[in-house]
PLY file of the C-alpha trace (Angstrom):
ply
format ascii 1.0
element vertex 698
property float x
property float y
property float z
element edge 697
property int vertex1
property int vertex2
end_header
0.00 0.00 0.00
1.23 3.55 -0.82
3.17 5.05 2.16
1.19 8.30 1.96
-2.08 6.36 2.35
-0.52 4.49 5.29
0.41 7.83 6.89
-3.14 9.17 6.48
-4.59 6.01 8.03
-2.06 6.16 10.89
-3.08 9.77 11.60
-6.70 8.67 12.07
-5.93 6.25 14.90
-5.13 7.75 18.31
-1.90 6.54 19.93
-3.05 5.67 23.45
-0.37 3.35 24.83
-1.03 -0.30 25.83
-4.57 -1.59 25.47
-6.46 -1.00 28.75
-8.49 -3.71 30.47
-12.19 -3.82 29.58
-13.18 -3.22 33.21
-10.75 -0.94 35.00
-10.54 0.54 38.47
-11.93 3.91 37.35
-15.13 5.14 35.73
-13.76 8.10 33.72
-10.09 7.10 33.34
-8.07 4.15 32.04
-4.56 3.67 33.42
-1.96 1.42 31.72
1.83 1.10 31.66
4.05 0.56 28.60
7.28 -1.43 28.20
9.36 1.60 29.26
7.46 1.82 32.56
5.59 4.95 31.43
2.01 5.29 32.70
-0.62 6.23 30.10
-3.67 7.90 31.62
-6.59 8.02 29.20
-9.40 10.44 30.01
-12.66 8.97 28.72
-15.60 10.56 30.51
-18.36 8.01 30.96
-21.57 8.60 28.98
-20.27 11.63 27.08
-18.95 12.25 23.55
-16.55 14.92 24.87
-14.41 15.19 27.98
-15.49 17.84 30.48
-14.42 18.40 34.07
-17.19 17.86 36.62
-16.84 17.53 40.41
-16.98 13.72 40.26
-14.38 13.62 37.42
-12.01 15.85 39.44
-12.55 13.65 42.52
-11.67 10.51 40.57
-8.67 12.25 38.99
-7.40 12.89 42.53
-7.60 9.14 43.30
-5.64 8.36 40.12
-2.92 10.83 41.09
-2.72 9.34 44.58
-2.18 5.90 43.03
0.53 7.27 40.72
2.35 8.86 43.67
2.54 5.40 45.24
3.52 3.55 42.05
6.17 6.02 40.79
6.15 5.06 37.06
8.96 6.31 34.78
6.69 9.06 33.54
3.05 9.99 32.91
1.25 10.62 29.61
-2.19 12.23 29.84
-4.28 11.75 26.75
-7.96 11.86 25.76
-9.60 8.72 24.42
-12.29 10.87 22.73
-11.98 11.61 19.00
-13.50 15.06 19.64
-10.47 16.36 21.49
-8.52 16.62 24.74
-10.83 18.32 27.27
-13.53 20.84 26.29
-13.40 22.60 29.66
-15.48 22.52 32.81
-18.94 20.93 32.93
-20.98 24.14 32.59
-24.04 22.40 34.08
-22.37 22.77 37.48
-22.23 26.57 37.03
-26.01 27.02 36.80
-27.92 28.75 39.57
-24.79 29.35 41.66
-25.66 31.78 44.45
-23.22 31.47 47.35
-19.61 32.50 46.52
-18.16 30.97 49.68
-19.60 27.50 48.98
-18.27 27.83 45.44
-14.84 28.83 46.67
-14.66 25.70 48.83
-15.41 23.51 45.80
-12.91 25.43 43.64
-10.22 25.01 46.34
-10.73 21.23 46.24
-10.32 21.21 42.45
-7.24 23.48 42.71
-5.64 21.01 45.11
-6.01 18.23 42.50
-4.39 20.30 39.73
-1.61 21.33 42.15
-1.08 17.64 42.93
-0.63 16.90 39.21
1.92 19.72 38.93
3.82 18.43 42.01
4.27 14.85 40.71
7.92 13.83 40.99
7.90 12.14 37.62
8.02 13.64 34.11
4.47 14.37 32.91
3.34 15.16 29.36
-0.06 16.10 27.98
-0.68 14.88 24.43
-3.33 17.13 22.94
-5.55 16.66 19.88
-8.71 18.56 18.93
-10.05 21.10 21.40
-8.15 21.92 24.58
-10.18 24.64 26.25
-10.64 26.25 29.65
-10.18 23.68 32.42
-8.69 21.29 29.84
-5.90 23.74 29.10
-5.42 24.24 32.84
-4.83 20.49 33.24
-2.30 20.61 30.39
-0.54 23.64 31.95
0.01 21.63 35.15
1.98 19.02 33.17
5.73 19.49 32.65
5.48 19.16 28.83
2.77 19.62 26.22
2.74 17.98 22.80
0.11 19.15 20.32
-1.17 17.13 17.39
-1.39 19.30 14.28
-4.95 20.67 14.12
-5.36 21.07 17.90
-7.03 24.28 19.17
-6.25 26.04 22.44
-8.12 28.74 24.34
-9.71 30.11 27.47
-13.36 30.87 26.55
-14.43 31.59 30.18
-14.79 35.32 29.53
-17.69 34.48 27.16
-19.49 33.06 30.22
-18.75 36.14 32.33
-15.83 34.41 34.09
-12.05 34.07 33.91
-10.00 30.83 34.23
-10.55 29.25 37.64
-8.28 26.18 37.88
-4.96 28.00 38.08
-4.85 29.12 34.45
-4.50 32.83 35.21
-1.26 32.26 37.17
0.29 29.41 35.14
-0.33 30.96 31.70
1.01 34.42 32.61
4.09 32.74 34.11
4.76 30.39 31.15
4.30 32.72 28.15
4.57 36.45 27.48
1.98 37.81 29.95
0.57 40.36 27.47
-0.12 37.50 25.01
-1.51 35.39 27.87
-3.86 38.16 29.00
-5.03 38.78 25.42
-5.91 35.08 25.07
-7.91 35.13 28.32
-9.53 38.56 27.76
-10.79 37.76 24.25
-11.75 34.08 24.67
-10.29 33.40 21.21
-8.79 30.05 20.25
-5.40 29.55 18.61
-4.05 26.67 16.55
-1.16 24.34 17.43
1.44 26.27 15.41
0.56 29.55 17.13
0.59 27.77 20.51
4.12 26.53 19.76
5.27 30.03 18.72
3.93 31.43 22.01
5.65 28.72 24.05
2.35 27.25 25.21
3.28 23.83 23.78
6.74 22.28 23.42
6.19 20.40 20.17
3.70 19.98 17.33
3.58 16.59 15.66
1.45 14.25 13.56
-0.50 11.45 15.23
1.75 8.76 13.74
4.80 10.28 15.51
3.22 10.54 18.97
4.99 7.48 20.49
8.45 8.88 19.64
7.52 12.42 20.75
6.31 11.06 24.11
9.59 9.17 24.65
11.56 12.34 23.88
9.47 14.29 26.40
9.61 11.70 29.18
13.33 10.93 28.83
14.49 14.54 28.58
15.25 14.74 24.86
12.49 17.31 24.09
13.50 20.91 24.47
10.81 22.46 26.66
9.50 26.00 26.24
10.56 28.02 29.26
9.64 31.50 30.53
11.94 34.17 29.10
13.59 37.18 30.69
10.95 39.34 28.97
8.23 37.45 30.92
10.01 38.34 34.17
10.24 42.02 33.16
6.59 42.23 32.06
5.39 40.44 35.21
7.26 42.97 37.38
5.25 45.61 39.26
5.94 48.77 37.17
5.22 47.03 33.85
2.07 45.39 35.23
0.69 48.76 36.37
1.26 50.39 32.97
0.02 47.41 30.93
-3.05 46.89 33.15
-4.18 50.49 32.59
-3.87 50.00 28.84
-5.79 46.68 29.00
-8.64 48.32 30.91
-8.95 51.07 28.30
-9.07 48.50 25.49
-11.57 46.30 27.36
-13.88 49.26 28.00
-14.29 49.76 24.23
-15.83 46.31 23.72
-17.09 45.21 27.15
-18.15 48.08 29.46
-17.19 47.49 33.09
-20.73 47.98 34.42
-22.06 45.13 32.24
-19.08 42.77 32.00
-17.06 42.53 35.25
-14.92 39.49 34.32
-12.23 41.16 32.14
-11.59 43.76 34.84
-11.45 41.14 37.61
-8.82 39.29 35.54
-6.80 42.48 34.96
-7.01 43.29 38.71
-5.82 39.79 39.54
-2.74 40.07 37.32
-1.97 43.66 38.29
-1.99 42.76 42.00
-0.38 39.30 41.90
1.32 38.74 38.51
4.81 37.35 39.05
3.80 35.76 42.38
2.29 32.42 41.33
1.17 31.16 44.79
-0.54 34.50 45.61
-2.24 34.62 42.20
-3.43 31.02 42.48
-4.96 31.81 45.87
-6.62 35.07 44.77
-7.96 33.43 41.59
-10.27 31.15 43.62
-12.14 33.99 45.38
-12.28 36.11 42.22
-13.72 33.23 40.17
-16.31 32.40 42.86
-17.42 36.06 43.13
-17.83 36.33 39.34
-19.84 33.11 39.14
-22.75 34.54 41.17
-23.02 37.82 39.20
-26.16 38.31 37.07
-23.88 38.73 34.03
-22.28 35.29 34.48
-25.59 33.56 35.24
-27.23 35.16 32.17
-24.29 34.32 29.89
-24.32 30.73 31.18
-28.05 30.69 30.35
-27.21 31.93 26.83
-24.70 29.05 26.50
-27.52 26.58 27.19
-29.93 28.42 24.87
-27.41 27.85 22.09
-27.14 24.15 22.98
-30.95 23.88 23.02
-31.23 25.45 19.55
-28.50 23.15 18.21
-30.53 20.16 19.44
-33.61 21.54 17.68
-31.70 21.19 14.39
-31.52 17.43 14.89
-29.42 15.31 12.56
-29.81 13.57 9.23
-29.20 16.46 6.84
-30.11 15.44 3.27
-28.98 18.63 1.51
-25.74 18.42 -0.50
-26.51 20.92 -3.24
-28.03 24.36 -2.58
-29.20 26.59 -5.44
-29.58 30.29 -4.57
-31.57 32.65 -6.79
-30.60 36.31 -6.39
-26.92 37.20 -5.88
-27.47 40.38 -3.88
-26.03 41.01 -0.41
-28.10 38.25 1.21
-28.29 35.65 -1.58
-24.59 35.88 -2.44
-23.55 35.60 1.20
-25.92 32.65 1.87
-24.41 30.77 -1.10
-20.87 31.58 0.11
-21.65 30.39 3.63
-23.08 27.08 2.33
-19.94 26.56 0.19
-17.79 27.33 3.23
-19.65 24.60 5.12
-18.83 21.96 2.51
-21.92 22.11 0.30
-22.09 22.63 -3.44
-23.74 26.02 -3.98
-24.90 27.28 -7.37
-25.67 31.01 -7.54
-28.04 32.43 -10.13
-28.96 35.99 -11.08
-30.35 37.85 -14.10
-27.13 39.89 -14.41
-23.44 38.91 -14.14
-22.43 41.94 -11.98
-24.12 40.82 -8.73
-22.60 37.33 -9.13
-19.13 38.87 -9.63
-19.60 41.01 -6.48
-20.79 37.97 -4.51
-17.71 35.96 -5.57
-15.43 38.83 -4.56
-17.05 38.97 -1.09
-16.81 35.17 -0.85
-13.05 35.25 -1.50
-12.62 37.84 1.29
-14.75 35.72 3.66
-12.94 32.46 2.90
-9.51 34.06 3.35
-10.62 35.42 6.72
-12.07 32.23 8.18
-10.20 29.40 6.44
-6.57 28.93 7.44
-5.16 26.96 4.53
-5.00 28.31 0.94
-6.09 24.85 -0.28
-9.27 25.12 1.85
-9.97 28.56 0.31
-9.53 27.07 -3.16
-11.83 24.12 -2.38
-14.56 26.41 -0.98
-14.39 28.56 -4.13
-14.63 25.43 -6.28
-17.90 24.58 -4.47
-19.38 28.05 -5.16
-20.53 27.92 -8.79
-21.79 30.95 -10.79
-24.91 29.85 -12.66
-26.25 32.52 -15.02
-28.55 30.02 -16.77
-30.06 28.74 -13.52
-29.42 25.11 -14.47
-28.51 24.25 -10.85
-32.24 24.13 -10.05
-32.55 20.71 -11.69
-30.17 18.89 -9.32
-30.48 21.00 -6.16
-31.79 19.47 -2.94
-32.70 22.92 -1.66
-33.52 26.08 -3.61
-33.32 29.38 -1.72
-35.01 32.38 -3.32
-33.41 35.67 -2.27
-34.81 38.19 -4.80
-36.14 41.66 -3.80
-39.19 41.85 -1.48
-41.87 42.09 -4.18
-44.67 39.53 -4.10
-45.23 39.44 -7.90
-41.50 39.03 -8.61
-41.18 36.12 -6.18
-44.26 34.40 -7.62
-42.87 34.83 -11.14
-39.58 33.19 -10.04
-41.50 30.25 -8.49
-43.54 29.73 -11.66
-40.36 29.38 -13.75
-38.49 27.07 -11.39
-41.18 24.79 -9.92
-41.50 22.60 -13.07
-37.68 22.10 -13.11
-37.23 21.15 -9.43
-36.56 17.58 -8.29
-39.72 16.12 -6.69
-37.89 15.81 -3.35
-36.39 19.33 -3.40
-37.29 21.99 -0.84
-38.24 25.46 -2.03
-37.31 28.12 0.53
-37.70 31.88 0.54
-35.39 34.24 2.40
-38.18 36.81 2.67
-37.94 38.93 5.79
-41.51 40.15 5.74
-43.94 38.60 3.23
-46.20 35.96 4.83
-45.91 32.51 3.23
-49.69 32.37 2.93
-49.40 35.05 0.21
-46.38 33.51 -1.52
-47.81 30.00 -1.84
-51.04 30.89 -3.68
-49.65 30.28 -7.20
-47.67 27.12 -6.40
-48.64 23.64 -7.61
-47.04 22.04 -4.52
-47.40 24.65 -1.77
-46.52 22.12 0.94
-42.87 22.24 -0.25
-42.49 25.99 0.31
-41.06 27.24 3.60
-39.07 30.20 4.83
-35.34 30.20 5.65
-34.77 33.72 6.91
-31.06 34.48 7.36
-29.72 37.63 9.01
-27.15 40.11 7.78
-24.18 39.60 8.00
-24.75 35.90 7.31
-21.24 34.88 8.41
-21.65 36.48 11.86
-25.30 36.21 12.90
-26.07 32.61 13.81
-29.87 32.61 13.69
-32.01 31.29 10.84
-35.79 31.55 11.22
-37.38 28.39 9.78
-40.82 29.65 8.79
-43.77 27.31 8.32
-47.34 27.73 7.09
-50.31 25.54 8.01
-50.02 23.40 4.86
-46.39 22.37 5.27
-45.12 18.82 5.08
-43.75 18.09 8.62
-40.93 15.87 7.30
-39.84 18.75 5.08
-39.61 21.08 8.08
-37.42 18.52 9.88
-35.13 18.41 6.83
-34.94 22.22 6.81
-33.99 22.29 10.51
-31.29 19.65 9.89
-29.91 21.71 6.99
-29.61 24.78 9.24
-27.69 22.71 11.79
-25.46 21.26 9.06
-24.31 24.75 8.00
-23.46 25.58 11.64
-26.42 27.89 12.21
-29.08 27.96 14.92
-32.67 27.35 13.79
-35.79 28.93 15.27
-39.13 27.42 14.27
-41.65 30.21 13.64
-45.13 30.22 12.19
-45.66 32.51 9.23
-46.85 35.92 10.33
-45.86 39.46 9.27
-42.23 40.09 10.25
-42.00 36.59 11.83
-40.33 37.16 15.21
-37.08 39.08 14.88
-38.07 41.76 12.35
-41.37 42.29 14.11
-39.50 42.91 17.37
-36.71 45.02 15.83
-38.88 47.32 13.72
-40.36 49.32 16.64
-36.79 49.68 18.00
-35.69 51.40 14.78
-38.90 53.35 14.12
-39.07 54.72 17.68
-35.54 56.03 17.12
-36.84 57.99 14.14
-39.62 59.46 16.30
-36.88 60.56 18.72
-35.02 62.13 15.78
-38.22 64.04 14.95
-38.14 65.32 18.53
-34.74 66.92 17.75
-32.65 64.41 19.72
-29.24 63.86 18.17
-28.81 60.48 16.43
-25.59 59.78 18.39
-27.42 60.34 21.68
-30.19 57.93 20.60
-27.63 55.28 19.67
-25.77 55.88 22.95
-28.98 55.27 24.97
-29.34 51.80 23.40
-25.63 50.98 23.63
-25.61 51.98 27.31
-28.33 49.36 27.86
-26.02 46.85 26.19
-27.20 46.63 22.58
-24.33 45.91 20.16
-25.28 48.96 18.10
-27.84 51.71 18.39
-31.06 51.72 16.32
-29.95 54.51 13.95
-26.70 52.74 13.07
-28.62 49.45 12.80
-31.12 50.98 10.34
-28.18 52.12 8.20
-26.63 48.66 8.45
-29.87 46.86 7.47
-30.61 49.35 4.67
-33.13 52.19 4.92
-35.06 50.82 1.91
-35.56 47.50 3.71
-36.53 49.29 6.96
-39.11 51.27 5.00
-40.56 48.18 3.27
-40.75 46.15 6.49
-42.14 49.13 8.45
-44.88 49.73 5.84
-45.80 46.05 5.72
-45.98 45.73 9.52
-47.95 48.96 9.91
-50.48 47.67 7.36
-50.99 44.69 9.69
-50.50 46.19 13.17
-51.48 49.84 12.57
-50.82 52.22 15.45
-49.11 49.53 17.54
-46.04 50.64 15.55
-44.48 54.12 15.45
-45.38 56.04 12.28
-42.88 56.03 9.41
-41.67 59.63 8.89
-42.08 61.19 5.42
-38.42 62.23 5.38
-37.38 58.56 5.50
-39.14 58.01 2.15
-37.32 61.03 0.77
-33.95 59.67 1.91
-34.66 56.34 0.24
-35.86 58.07 -2.95
-32.56 60.01 -3.05
-30.61 56.73 -2.81
-29.37 57.36 0.73
-29.81 53.75 1.81
-27.21 53.46 4.57
-24.04 51.41 4.59
-24.56 49.85 1.16
-24.78 53.25 -0.58
-22.13 54.93 1.60
-24.59 57.32 3.19
-27.76 57.04 5.27
-28.13 58.65 8.67
-24.34 58.40 8.92
-21.60 58.60 6.29
-19.98 55.16 5.95
-16.26 54.63 5.26
-14.66 51.19 4.88
-17.77 49.54 6.30
-17.87 51.74 9.44
-20.17 54.60 10.41
-18.35 57.91 10.78
-20.05 59.12 13.96
-17.82 61.70 15.58
-18.34 62.60 19.25
-21.87 62.94 20.71
-22.85 66.54 21.52
-22.09 67.68 25.07
-25.15 69.94 25.20
-28.82 69.16 24.53
-30.71 65.99 25.47
-28.59 63.15 26.86
-29.38 59.41 27.14
-32.06 58.90 29.82
-33.94 55.95 31.33
-37.09 57.05 29.55
-35.30 57.16 26.20
-33.88 53.65 26.79
-37.32 52.31 27.80
-38.89 53.80 24.66
-36.39 51.86 22.54
-36.06 48.62 24.52
-39.42 47.80 26.15
-41.40 47.54 22.85
-39.11 44.60 21.94
-40.13 42.74 25.11
-43.76 43.68 24.40
-43.65 42.23 20.86
-41.94 39.05 22.14
-44.75 38.53 24.67
-47.31 39.07 21.86
-45.53 36.52 19.61
-45.65 33.97 22.45
-49.34 34.64 23.09
-50.15 34.28 19.37
-48.24 30.99 19.09
-45.79 32.39 16.49
-43.05 30.80 18.61
-43.37 27.97 21.10
-41.50 29.03 24.22
-39.85 31.98 25.96
-36.35 30.46 25.87
-36.49 30.19 22.06
-37.54 33.84 21.85
-34.62 34.97 24.00
-32.18 32.81 22.03
-33.47 34.16 18.71
-33.14 37.79 19.78
-29.60 37.25 21.08
-28.33 35.22 18.10
-30.31 37.12 15.45
-29.89 40.71 16.66
-27.12 40.66 19.27
-29.61 41.73 21.98
-27.52 42.44 25.12
-26.40 38.84 25.94
-25.57 39.68 29.57
-29.28 40.45 30.08
-30.27 36.98 28.85
-32.76 38.14 26.19
-35.81 40.49 26.12
-38.09 38.14 28.09
-35.44 37.26 30.66
-34.80 41.00 31.06
-38.53 41.57 31.70
-38.57 38.68 34.18
-35.53 40.08 36.02
-36.89 43.62 36.06
-40.31 42.32 37.07
-43.26 41.93 34.69
-45.37 44.33 36.79
-42.65 46.96 36.57
-42.41 46.56 32.77
-46.20 46.76 32.35
-46.48 49.91 34.48
-43.54 51.50 32.56
-45.29 50.68 29.25
-48.56 52.17 30.53
-46.76 55.36 31.57
-45.16 55.61 28.10
-48.54 54.96 26.43
-50.14 57.79 28.45
-47.34 60.17 27.45
-46.52 59.15 23.87
-49.45 57.14 22.48
-51.04 53.72 22.09
-48.02 52.07 20.46
-46.73 51.42 24.01
-49.91 49.66 25.18
-48.90 46.47 27.07
-49.85 43.28 25.23
-52.54 41.05 26.77
-49.92 38.28 27.05
-48.32 39.96 30.08
-51.18 38.68 32.25
-49.95 35.09 31.86
-46.23 35.85 31.54
-44.02 33.99 34.03
0 1
1 2
2 3
3 4
4 5
5 6
6 7
7 8
8 9
9 10
10 11
11 12
12 13
13 14
14 15
15 16
16 17
17 18
18 19
19 20
20 21
21 22
22 23
23 24
24 25
25 26
26 27
27 28
28 29
29 30
30 31
31 32
32 33
33 34
34 35
35 36
36 37
37 38
38 39
39 40
40 41
41 42
42 43
43 44
44 45
45 46
46 47
47 48
48 49
49 50
50 51
51 52
52 53
53 54
54 55
55 56
56 57
57 58
58 59
59 60
60 61
61 62
62 63
63 64
64 65
65 66
66 67
67 68
68 69
69 70
70 71
71 72
72 73
73 74
74 75
75 76
76 77
77 78
78 79
79 80
80 81
81 82
82 83
83 84
84 85
85 86
86 87
87 88
88 89
89 90
90 91
91 92
92 93
93 94
94 95
95 96
96 97
97 98
98 99
99 100
100 101
101 102
102 103
103 104
104 105
105 106
106 107
107 108
108 109
109 110
110 111
111 112
112 113
113 114
114 115
115 116
116 117
117 118
118 119
119 120
120 121
121 122
122 123
123 124
124 125
125 126
126 127
127 128
128 129
129 130
130 131
131 132
132 133
133 134
134 135
135 136
136 137
137 138
138 139
139 140
140 141
141 142
142 143
143 144
144 145
145 146
146 147
147 148
148 149
149 150
150 151
151 152
152 153
153 154
154 155
155 156
156 157
157 158
158 159
159 160
160 161
161 162
162 163
163 164
164 165
165 166
166 167
167 168
168 169
169 170
170 171
171 172
172 173
173 174
174 175
175 176
176 177
177 178
178 179
179 180
180 181
181 182
182 183
183 184
184 185
185 186
186 187
187 188
188 189
189 190
190 191
191 192
192 193
193 194
194 195
195 196
196 197
197 198
198 199
199 200
200 201
201 202
202 203
203 204
204 205
205 206
206 207
207 208
208 209
209 210
210 211
211 212
212 213
213 214
214 215
215 216
216 217
217 218
218 219
219 220
220 221
221 222
222 223
223 224
224 225
225 226
226 227
227 228
228 229
229 230
230 231
231 232
232 233
233 234
234 235
235 236
236 237
237 238
238 239
239 240
240 241
241 242
242 243
243 244
244 245
245 246
246 247
247 248
248 249
249 250
250 251
251 252
252 253
253 254
254 255
255 256
256 257
257 258
258 259
259 260
260 261
261 262
262 263
263 264
264 265
265 266
266 267
267 268
268 269
269 270
270 271
271 272
272 273
273 274
274 275
275 276
276 277
277 278
278 279
279 280
280 281
281 282
282 283
283 284
284 285
285 286
286 287
287 288
288 289
289 290
290 291
291 292
292 293
293 294
294 295
295 296
296 297
297 298
298 299
299 300
300 301
301 302
302 303
303 304
304 305
305 306
306 307
307 308
308 309
309 310
310 311
311 312
312 313
313 314
314 315
315 316
316 317
317 318
318 319
319 320
320 321
321 322
322 323
323 324
324 325
325 326
326 327
327 328
328 329
329 330
330 331
331 332
332 333
333 334
334 335
335 336
336 337
337 338
338 339
339 340
340 341
341 342
342 343
343 344
344 345
345 346
346 347
347 348
348 349
349 350
350 351
351 352
352 353
353 354
354 355
355 356
356 357
357 358
358 359
359 360
360 361
361 362
362 363
363 364
364 365
365 366
366 367
367 368
368 369
369 370
370 371
371 372
372 373
373 374
374 375
375 376
376 377
377 378
378 379
379 380
380 381
381 382
382 383
383 384
384 385
385 386
386 387
387 388
388 389
389 390
390 391
391 392
392 393
393 394
394 395
395 396
396 397
397 398
398 399
399 400
400 401
401 402
402 403
403 404
404 405
405 406
406 407
407 408
408 409
409 410
410 411
411 412
412 413
413 414
414 415
415 416
416 417
417 418
418 419
419 420
420 421
421 422
422 423
423 424
424 425
425 426
426 427
427 428
428 429
429 430
430 431
431 432
432 433
433 434
434 435
435 436
436 437
437 438
438 439
439 440
440 441
441 442
442 443
443 444
444 445
445 446
446 447
447 448
448 449
449 450
450 451
451 452
452 453
453 454
454 455
455 456
456 457
457 458
458 459
459 460
460 461
461 462
462 463
463 464
464 465
465 466
466 467
467 468
468 469
469 470
470 471
471 472
472 473
473 474
474 475
475 476
476 477
477 478
478 479
479 480
480 481
481 482
482 483
483 484
484 485
485 486
486 487
487 488
488 489
489 490
490 491
491 492
492 493
493 494
494 495
495 496
496 497
497 498
498 499
499 500
500 501
501 502
502 503
503 504
504 505
505 506
506 507
507 508
508 509
509 510
510 511
511 512
512 513
513 514
514 515
515 516
516 517
517 518
518 519
519 520
520 521
521 522
522 523
523 524
524 525
525 526
526 527
527 528
528 529
529 530
530 531
531 532
532 533
533 534
534 535
535 536
536 537
537 538
538 539
539 540
540 541
541 542
542 543
543 544
544 545
545 546
546 547
547 548
548 549
549 550
550 551
551 552
552 553
553 554
554 555
555 556
556 557
557 558
558 559
559 560
560 561
561 562
562 563
563 564
564 565
565 566
566 567
567 568
568 569
569 570
570 571
571 572
572 573
573 574
574 575
575 576
576 577
577 578
578 579
579 580
580 581
581 582
582 583
583 584
584 585
585 586
586 587
587 588
588 589
589 590
590 591
591 592
592 593
593 594
594 595
595 596
596 597
597 598
598 599
599 600
600 601
601 602
602 603
603 604
604 605
605 606
606 607
607 608
608 609
609 610
610 611
611 612
612 613
613 614
614 615
615 616
616 617
617 618
618 619
619 620
620 621
621 622
622 623
623 624
624 625
625 626
626 627
627 628
628 629
629 630
630 631
631 632
632 633
633 634
634 635
635 636
636 637
637 638
638 639
639 640
640 641
641 642
642 643
643 644
644 645
645 646
646 647
647 648
648 649
649 650
650 651
651 652
652 653
653 654
654 655
655 656
656 657
657 658
658 659
659 660
660 661
661 662
662 663
663 664
664 665
665 666
666 667
667 668
668 669
669 670
670 671
671 672
672 673
673 674
674 675
675 676
676 677
677 678
678 679
679 680
680 681
681 682
682 683
683 684
684 685
685 686
686 687
687 688
688 689
689 690
690 691
691 692
692 693
693 694
694 695
695 696
696 697
């Protein structure tokens, strides 16, 4: 057999030392010894496809270490038996509903003692790491004397995304081992790095292929592997004067993306390093209390809730995707980017349009996207090979899924359906990316209306994870399951919604943007309006968002929703129509409310005089979203409150630390929200009238 094929096959089989006994002494670990007297400890968490650290796993790990102290093997190799990776971090289930920091600190101290015990072993220890090595998993690896990464491994500390910082000694060990500014950046951003970058930083000592693991382990255990060691620069940067200067700079940078009042974790981490960096025992001790105090904050508990909302939505997708070939009609901003995303996720995507220019623009954007998110030039090339320009629209014949993404005009969409329906495979799904037109209207001219559903993506497609899967009362249920599985297969989060004007997200966002225009009419500066929303925690204010979405789309959606909901929505100002008529459409035309340069709004500083952000202003923008979400629940557009919160966070970026618009209402108190809405209705009009669904809201 060809040696290259042999190498590929060898790289698919994990090197795990001698074969362990079928029934061992431990539930989550298998311990064996090879001919050189080296102990191989395989982590294989019972009943789970990935390794995570729970209290019972840590307790058993302690027993294993105690046994090793007594046996004194020649060395210790720690390895995962799971194909998915080394250790994915702590078991987040154990973080839920934490309320007493002192009880937490006691538990954390017990876990710390186990990791300290690993570090103190008087034998050479090496972690062999494949796949994901995150959070607590990386903290286990840091307590070993050497770290060997298999090419393709990923390293990171994502705790900050849960409102925390590392809590098993990672803050002290990482800032000691590698350049502390690089270490702090890793922990403050939550980003992951690949094996090569980890080697360059000194986080791992070697990067190898799976087939060379046995030799690499021998080199590490018997002293032949040159280990990465802290440099003189680390010592200088960990010294008091440097820490003080660098910490101030880190706080300024953090404030730009995660304001202190909403996100305490980055600042707690910076405080920890500023006070104790360079003194590992003191930092290890202080880390425990800091981690425990963060765990009970509303921010951490809400972000942990968001973590589980994402998991819930992933489960909704199910498995068994049957879509290999996607055909997209309409190569505009949405259609082109949907096709590119599908190609990026390994599907064949044909892209059709009436004109060649939009297809050329879509391909140009796709190249930029692929270069940004794919690491290898060969992967970029392969993704581009899967994205096929299709001026003649012949891809319809073989596609498993056809996504229509033409402009929001009912007659145009119906004309497109009439031309493609006779050419579709009998099993193919026909989906529309409409953001506003009810499916009941779109299906009237179809021969097989049961095969039409909505797949509503959000802009930018590569960043916003939500896809609304829109059904009408005549849909084939199996087809809806296939659509949900497709959304999961392209690494997106599905929300099942029943067809209704604006579905969920646009219906909730429209009053946010239109109320901002009413505030503009009341002579409040656009930057002040945006600041009021951003202060609440929205990723961008409603004026900037309207520019980002496109003022023409805002106008179309606003008109459509007002035709259905009347005065429950703010009126659309006449000057907005004039702006659209003049071609001032926002980001895509270079000018809307703001002038846009290189994809960014040129805002300038907010005025020091005049109206400033106030609680009333924030309530006028934010509370109508909660009100619409309650109405959508009452009407059965969506099934449950958790799905609503997940959709608003993953589809709009709604302040994640608040846990979603319904969770925010629950935290603030439904009675308080209702009375605030009534006060706004008395002062500004019936559009603030509380929905009847508040009576049963829990």
